[in-house]
C-alpha positions in Angstrom: -33.1 -21.6 -3.0 -33.4 -19.3 -0.5 -33.7 -20.3 3.2 -35.0 -18.5 6.3 -32.0 -16.6 7.9 -32.3 -14.1 10.8 -31.0 -11.0 9.1 -29.6 -7.8 10.8 -29.2 -4.5 9.0 -25.5 -5.5 9.6 -25.7 -8.5 7.9 -27.6 -7.5 5.0 -24.8 -4.7 4.4 -22.5 -7.5 4.5 -24.3 -9.3 2.2 -24.4 -6.4 -0.3 -20.3 -6.2 0.4 -20.0 -9.9 -0.4 -21.6 -9.0 -4.0 -18.9 -6.6 -4.6 -16.1 -8.6 -2.8 -16.8 -11.6 -5.0 -16.2 -9.8 -8.2 -13.2 -7.8 -6.9 -11.7 -11.4 -6.1 -12.8 -12.6 -9.9 -10.8 -9.4 -11.2 -7.7 -10.3 -8.6 -8.0 -13.7 -10.2 -7.7 -12.3 -13.4 -4.6 -10.3 -12.7 -3.0 -13.6 -11.1 -3.3 -15.4 -14.4 -1.9 -12.4 -16.5 1.2 -12.4 -14.0 1.5 -16.2 -14.0 1.4 -16.4 -18.0 3.8 -13.6 -18.4 5.8 -14.8 -15.4 8.8 -14.3 -17.5 8.6 -10.8 -17.9 7.9 -10.3 -14.3 11.2 -12.3 -13.2 13.4 -9.8 -11.3 10.5 -7.8 -10.0 10.0 -7.6 -6.1 7.1 -8.9 -4.1 6.0 -5.5 -3.5 6.2 -4.3 -7.1 3.6 -7.1 -7.9 1.8 -6.3 -4.9 1.5 -2.6 -6.3 -0.4 -3.7 -9.4 -3.4 -4.6 -7.2 -2.8 -1.7 -5.2 -3.1 0.8 -8.3 -5.6 -1.1 -10.3 -7.9 -0.8 -7.6 -9.8 1.8 -9.0 -10.7 0.3 -12.2 -11.5 -2.8 -10.4 -13.8 -0.9 -8.5 -15.2 0.7 -11.8 -15.8 -2.4 -13.5 -17.5 -4.0 -10.4 -19.9 -1.1 -10.3 -20.8 -1.8 -13.7 -21.5 -5.5 -13.1 -23.2 -4.5 -9.9 -25.7 -2.1 -11.8 -28.4 -4.9 -12.6 -28.1 -7.0 -9.4 -28.4 -3.5 -7.4 -31.8 -2.7 -9.0 -33.2 -6.4 -8.7 -32.0 -6.4 -5.2 -34.2 -3.1 -4.5 -36.9 -4.5 -6.6 -37.0 -7.7 -4.1 -37.5 -5.4 -1.2 -41.0 -4.2 -2.8 -42.3 -8.0 -3.5 -43.1 -11.0 -1.4 -41.8 -13.6 -4.1 -38.3 -14.2 -3.2 -36.1 -14.2 -6.7 -33.3 -12.4 -5.9 -30.9 -15.1 -5.1 -31.8 -17.0 -8.1 -31.3 -14.1 -10.1 -28.0 -13.1 -8.5 -26.6 -17.1 -9.5 -28.0 -17.1 -12.8 -26.8 -13.6 -14.0 -23.1 -14.4 -12.4 -22.9 -17.8 -13.8 -23.7 -16.0 -17.5 -21.4 -13.5 -17.0 -18.3 -15.6 -15.9 -17.8 -17.3 -19.0 -17.6 -14.0 -21.2 -15.3 -12.2 -18.7 -13.1 -15.1 -18.6 -12.6 -15.1 -22.6 -11.9 -11.4 -22.3 -9.4 -12.3 -20.0 -7.9 -15.1 -21.7 -8.1 -13.4 -25.0 -6.5 -10.2 -23.8 -3.5 -12.0 -23.0 -3.7 -13.9 -26.4 -3.3 -10.4 -27.6 -0.6 -9.2 -25.4 1.6 -12.3 -25.8 1.7 -11.5 -29.6 1.4 -7.6 -30.0 2.7 -6.7 -26.3 -0.7 -4.4 -26.0 -4.3 -4.7 -24.3 -7.6 -6.0 -26.0 -8.3 -2.9 -28.3 -10.9 -2.1 -30.8 -8.4 -3.2 -33.8 -8.2 -7.0 -31.4 -12.0 -7.1 -31.2 -12.7 -6.7 -34.4 -10.5 -9.6 -35.5 -13.1 -11.6 -33.7 -14.8 -11.5 -37.1 -12.3 -14.0 -38.2 -11.8 -15.8 -35.2 -11.7 -19.1 -37.2 -8.4 -17.9 -39.6 -6.8 -16.5 -36.7 -7.0 -19.8 -34.9 -5.1 -21.3 -37.7 -2.3 -19.4 -37.1 -2.1 -19.4 -33.2 0.5 -21.6 -31.0 -1.5 -24.5 -29.7 0.7 -24.7 -26.7 -0.2 -20.9 -25.6 -3.9 -21.8 -26.4 -4.0 -24.9 -24.4 -2.5 -22.6 -21.3 -4.9 -20.4 -21.6 -7.6 -22.5 -22.0 -6.7 -24.2 -18.6 -6.4 -20.4 -17.1 -9.8 -19.7 -18.1 -10.9 -23.2 -16.8 -9.5 -22.5 -13.4 -10.7 -19.0 -13.4 -14.4 -20.2 -13.8 -14.1 -23.3 -11.8 -12.5 -20.8 -8.6 -15.4 -18.3 -9.2 -18.1 -20.7 -9.3 -17.0 -22.1 -6.1 -16.6 -18.9 -4.3 -20.1 -17.8 -5.7 -21.6 -20.8 -3.8 -19.5 -20.3 -0.6 -20.4 -16.6 -0.4 -24.0 -16.7 -1.3 -25.3 -20.2 -0.6 -26.9 -19.3 2.8 -27.1 -15.6 2.3 -30.5 -13.6 2.8 -31.4 -10.4 0.7 -34.2 -9.6 2.5 -33.9 -6.4 4.4 -35.3 -6.4 7.9 -37.6 -3.8 7.3 -39.1 -2.1 10.9 -40.4 1.0 12.2 -36.6 1.4 13.5 -34.9 0.3 10.4 -37.3 1.9 7.8 -35.6 5.2 7.1 -31.9 4.1 7.0 -33.3 1.1 4.9 -34.9 3.8 2.6 -31.6 6.5 2.5 -29.4 3.0 1.5 -31.6 1.7 -1.3 -32.3 5.2 -2.5 -28.2 6.1 -2.6 -27.1 2.7 -4.1 -27.3 4.2 -7.7 -25.4 7.7 -7.0 -22.7 5.6 -5.4 -22.7 3.2 -7.8 -22.0 6.2 -10.7 -19.4 7.7 -8.6 -17.6 4.1 -8.3 -18.2 4.0 -12.0 -16.2 7.3 -12.3 -13.7 6.4 -9.8 -14.5 9.4 -8.0 -16.3 13.0 -8.1 -13.4 14.6 -10.2 -14.0 16.2 -13.4 -12.5 13.7 -15.7 -13.1 10.0 -15.3 -11.0 7.2 -15.1 -8.8 5.7 -17.9 -6.5 3.3 -18.1 -3.5 5.4 -17.5 -5.0 5.8 -13.7 -3.7 2.7 -13.2 -0.2 3.7 -14.5 2.4 3.8 -11.4 5.7 2.6 -12.8 8.4 3.0 -15.3 7.8 -0.8 -16.0 5.4 -1.5 -18.7 4.8 -4.6 -17.8 3.7 -3.6 -14.1 1.6 -0.9 -15.6 -0.3 -3.3 -18.1 -0.9 -5.9 -15.5 -2.6 -3.0 -12.9 -5.1 -2.5 -15.7 -8.7 -4.5 -15.5 -8.8 -6.2 -18.8 -12.5 -6.3 -18.6 -12.9 -2.7 -18.2 -10.4 -1.7 -20.9 -12.0 -4.1 -23.5 -15.4 -2.7 -22.6 -14.1 0.7 -23.0 -12.3 0.2 -26.2 -15.4 -1.3 -27.5 -17.5 1.4 -26.3 -15.3 4.2 -27.8 -15.0 2.4 -31.2 -18.4 0.5 -31.7 -19.0 2.8 -34.8 -15.5 2.0 -36.2 -16.4 -2.1 -35.7 -19.4 -2.0 -37.8 -17.2 -0.6 -40.8 
């Protein structure tokens, strides 16, 4: 699957950057889906205000990307120690397995927001136990639109995956000159991911209110990364969900 492609430290860093860019774009597609689905609620708001949801939601987006990047970064570091080229195959499988889960979180969140005007929380996650009963009371038209949005997200992400990484190389060009910076790069990766997950080195880590910037509830809610929010709510209330 991996081709012999000349790679320099700069192009290697670019390829790593594409991993982060890929997931950022996936989350931006989620936000665009949210804005489209609730377009009536955004009527009358300016383009600058809509664009601000991407700016103010960036730290939550980046935090979610860093969570998703932990395993790939570990695998990428391991790839540098073995001759067998496995990382590209791993990246494609890992990503394709995650995309439906993240897509489902996006559309399920929109379904909850449609009914309750709140993002996915532990009470809504708990309702997944009764998904068949809930489906009987849901609006078929809403479900069809959400299904189409999820399919569009998945297709766009898979196309982007192949465009970004079809010809990419994940071998760092080790040499006498590049050995020290290469070692520093791979050792620094996990501390940097940790800082990205926390949203910085401040005492209190990120929370959903970190994305709030407006007196408009719909703008603040659009700025929240729904995948980050869902995982955070589940983690905070996982003991409650078992009761």
